[in-house]
C-alpha positions as YAML, in Angstrom:
chain: A
units: angstrom
residues:
- id: 1
  name: UNK
  ca: [-9.34, 22.05, -1.18]
- id: 2
  name: UNK
  ca: [-10.96, 24.47, -3.59]
- id: 3
  name: UNK
  ca: [-13.85, 25.14, -1.26]
- id: 4
  name: UNK
  ca: [-11.46, 26.23, 1.49]
- id: 5
  name: UNK
  ca: [-9.82, 28.71, -0.89]
- id: 6
  name: UNK
  ca: [-13.11, 29.86, -2.43]
- id: 7
  name: UNK
  ca: [-15.74, 29.69, 0.33]
- id: 8
  name: UNK
  ca: [-18.49, 31.02, -1.93]
- id: 9
  name: UNK
  ca: [-17.78, 28.45, -4.65]
- id: 10
  name: UNK
  ca: [-20.15, 25.59, -5.31]
- id: 11
  name: UNK
  ca: [-17.86, 22.64, -6.10]
- id: 12
  name: UNK
  ca: [-18.72, 19.00, -6.54]
- id: 13
  name: UNK
  ca: [-15.88, 16.57, -5.84]
- id: 14
  name: UNK
  ca: [-15.23, 14.21, -8.75]
- id: 15
  name: UNK
  ca: [-12.00, 12.55, -7.66]
- id: 16
  name: UNK
  ca: [-10.28, 11.75, -4.41]
- id: 17
  name: UNK
  ca: [-6.79, 11.56, -5.86]
- id: 18
  name: UNK
  ca: [-4.81, 13.75, -8.22]
- id: 19
  name: UNK
  ca: [-2.47, 11.92, -10.56]
- id: 20
  name: UNK
  ca: [0.30, 13.73, -12.38]
- id: 21
  name: UNK
  ca: [0.66, 12.83, -16.07]
- id: 22
  name: UNK
  ca: [3.83, 13.74, -17.89]
- id: 23
  name: UNK
  ca: [4.76, 13.33, -21.53]
- id: 24
  name: UNK
  ca: [1.31, 12.03, -22.43]
- id: 25
  name: UNK
  ca: [0.13, 12.19, -26.00]
- id: 26
  name: UNK
  ca: [-3.56, 12.47, -26.69]
- id: 27
  name: UNK
  ca: [-4.93, 11.64, -30.11]
- id: 28
  name: UNK
  ca: [-7.89, 13.74, -31.15]
- id: 29
  name: UNK
  ca: [-8.55, 12.05, -34.46]
- id: 30
  name: UNK
  ca: [-8.82, 8.44, -35.62]
- id: 31
  name: UNK
  ca: [-5.55, 6.70, -36.30]
- id: 32
  name: UNK
  ca: [-4.72, 6.61, -40.01]
- id: 33
  name: UNK
  ca: [-3.59, 3.38, -41.57]
- id: 34
  name: UNK
  ca: [-0.99, 3.96, -44.26]
- id: 35
  name: UNK
  ca: [-2.28, 2.38, -47.46]
- id: 36
  name: UNK
  ca: [1.08, 1.07, -48.60]
- id: 37
  name: UNK
  ca: [1.52, -0.87, -45.34]
- id: 38
  name: UNK
  ca: [-1.88, -1.46, -43.86]
- id: 39
  name: UNK
  ca: [-4.46, -1.51, -46.64]
- id: 40
  name: UNK
  ca: [-2.82, -4.70, -47.81]
- id: 41
  name: UNK
  ca: [-2.85, -6.10, -44.24]
- id: 42
  name: UNK
  ca: [-6.35, -4.98, -43.27]
- id: 43
  name: UNK
  ca: [-8.63, -7.78, -42.12]
- id: 44
  name: UNK
  ca: [-12.05, -8.37, -43.65]
- id: 45
  name: UNK
  ca: [-13.60, -6.88, -40.49]
- id: 46
  name: UNK
  ca: [-11.51, -3.71, -40.78]
- id: 47
  name: UNK
  ca: [-12.29, -3.35, -44.48]
- id: 48
  name: UNK
  ca: [-16.02, -3.83, -43.86]
- id: 49
  name: UNK
  ca: [-16.07, -1.33, -40.97]
- id: 50
  name: UNK
  ca: [-14.16, 1.22, -43.07]
- id: 51
  name: UNK
  ca: [-16.40, 0.79, -46.14]
- id: 52
  name: UNK
  ca: [-19.52, 0.93, -43.97]
- id: 53
  name: UNK
  ca: [-18.39, 4.35, -42.75]
- id: 54
  name: UNK
  ca: [-17.94, 5.35, -46.39]
- id: 55
  name: UNK
  ca: [-21.62, 4.64, -47.16]
- id: 56
  name: UNK
  ca: [-21.44, 1.11, -48.57]
- id: 57
  name: UNK
  ca: [-24.72, -0.74, -47.96]
- id: 58
  name: UNK
  ca: [-25.18, -3.53, -45.43]
- id: 59
  name: UNK
  ca: [-26.06, -5.96, -48.25]
- id: 60
  name: UNK
  ca: [-22.73, -5.24, -49.96]
- id: 61
  name: UNK
  ca: [-20.86, -5.45, -46.64]
- id: 62
  name: UNK
  ca: [-22.49, -8.84, -46.01]
- id: 63
  name: UNK
  ca: [-21.14, -10.12, -49.36]
- id: 64
  name: UNK
  ca: [-17.64, -8.83, -48.56]
- id: 65
  name: UNK
  ca: [-17.76, -10.53, -45.16]
- id: 66
  name: UNK
  ca: [-19.09, -13.79, -46.59]
- id: 67
  name: UNK
  ca: [-16.31, -13.86, -49.18]
- id: 68
  name: UNK
  ca: [-13.69, -12.73, -46.61]
- id: 69
  name: UNK
  ca: [-12.57, -9.82, -48.78]
- id: 70
  name: UNK
  ca: [-9.54, -8.27, -47.13]
- id: 71
  name: UNK
  ca: [-7.01, -5.56, -47.85]
- id: 72
  name: UNK
  ca: [-4.83, -7.86, -49.95]
- id: 73
  name: UNK
  ca: [-7.69, -8.24, -52.42]
- id: 74
  name: UNK
  ca: [-8.10, -4.48, -52.87]
- id: 75
  name: UNK
  ca: [-4.37, -3.73, -52.83]
- id: 76
  name: UNK
  ca: [-3.13, -6.43, -55.19]
- id: 77
  name: UNK
  ca: [-5.98, -6.79, -57.70]
- id: 78
  name: UNK
  ca: [-6.43, -4.32, -60.54]
- id: 79
  name: UNK
  ca: [-9.43, -2.02, -60.32]
- id: 80
  name: UNK
  ca: [-10.94, -3.80, -63.35]
- id: 81
  name: UNK
  ca: [-10.57, -7.16, -61.62]
- id: 82
  name: UNK
  ca: [-12.08, -5.76, -58.43]
- id: 83
  name: UNK
  ca: [-15.10, -4.48, -60.37]
- id: 84
  name: UNK
  ca: [-15.58, -7.79, -62.20]
- id: 85
  name: UNK
  ca: [-15.22, -9.94, -59.10]
- id: 86
  name: UNK
  ca: [-17.58, -7.80, -57.01]
- id: 87
  name: UNK
  ca: [-20.13, -7.78, -59.85]
- id: 88
  name: UNK
  ca: [-19.83, -11.57, -60.06]
- id: 89
  name: UNK
  ca: [-20.67, -11.74, -56.36]
- id: 90
  name: UNK
  ca: [-23.91, -9.86, -57.00]
- id: 91
  name: UNK
  ca: [-22.91, -6.46, -55.65]
- id: 92
  name: UNK
  ca: [-24.80, -3.68, -57.43]
- id: 93
  name: UNK
  ca: [-22.94, -1.31, -59.74]
- id: 94
  name: UNK
  ca: [-23.58, 1.76, -57.59]
- id: 95
  name: UNK
  ca: [-22.11, -0.01, -54.59]
- id: 96
  name: UNK
  ca: [-19.12, -1.20, -56.62]
- id: 97
  name: UNK
  ca: [-18.52, 2.39, -57.64]
- id: 98
  name: UNK
  ca: [-18.50, 3.49, -53.96]
- id: 99
  name: UNK
  ca: [-16.12, 0.67, -53.01]
- id: 100
  name: UNK
  ca: [-13.72, 1.30, -55.89]
- id: 101
  name: UNK
  ca: [-13.79, 5.05, -55.30]
- id: 102
  name: UNK
  ca: [-13.00, 4.53, -51.62]
- id: 103
  name: UNK
  ca: [-10.07, 2.23, -52.39]
- id: 104
  name: UNK
  ca: [-8.69, 4.62, -55.01]
- id: 105
  name: UNK
  ca: [-9.03, 7.56, -52.57]
- id: 106
  name: UNK
  ca: [-7.17, 5.61, -49.89]
- id: 107
  name: UNK
  ca: [-4.37, 4.71, -52.27]
- id: 108
  name: UNK
  ca: [-4.03, 8.36, -53.42]
- id: 109
  name: UNK
  ca: [-4.17, 9.74, -49.89]
- id: 110
  name: UNK
  ca: [-1.81, 7.12, -48.58]
- id: 111
  name: UNK
  ca: [-4.00, 6.30, -45.60]
- id: 112
  name: UNK
  ca: [-7.25, 4.87, -44.32]
- id: 113
  name: UNK
  ca: [-8.99, 6.26, -41.28]
- id: 114
  name: UNK
  ca: [-10.74, 3.70, -39.09]
...
């Protein structure tokens, strides 16, 4: 169609059908999880993926996966308990600091971004 209207144009067809889309919403950013609802319900896999994106090491992530640490653990335990339990599992102090900081940030912000 375009080539008939613009004979000098150099067009490459990419579709054979045009579909009309109405009332569509397109998300341009990752979906936030609200900490009050979803941090507590986050699975170990979601927590590990989120913390991995926040710079937590693979070794620490492996421990969290092995122990099936989920959102309930981070949401319901005190920060002191979280630190002590993670240290007892052999996670290094620097990594514990990153984990705790990430959880505190999520609680303050009210959301996690996966």
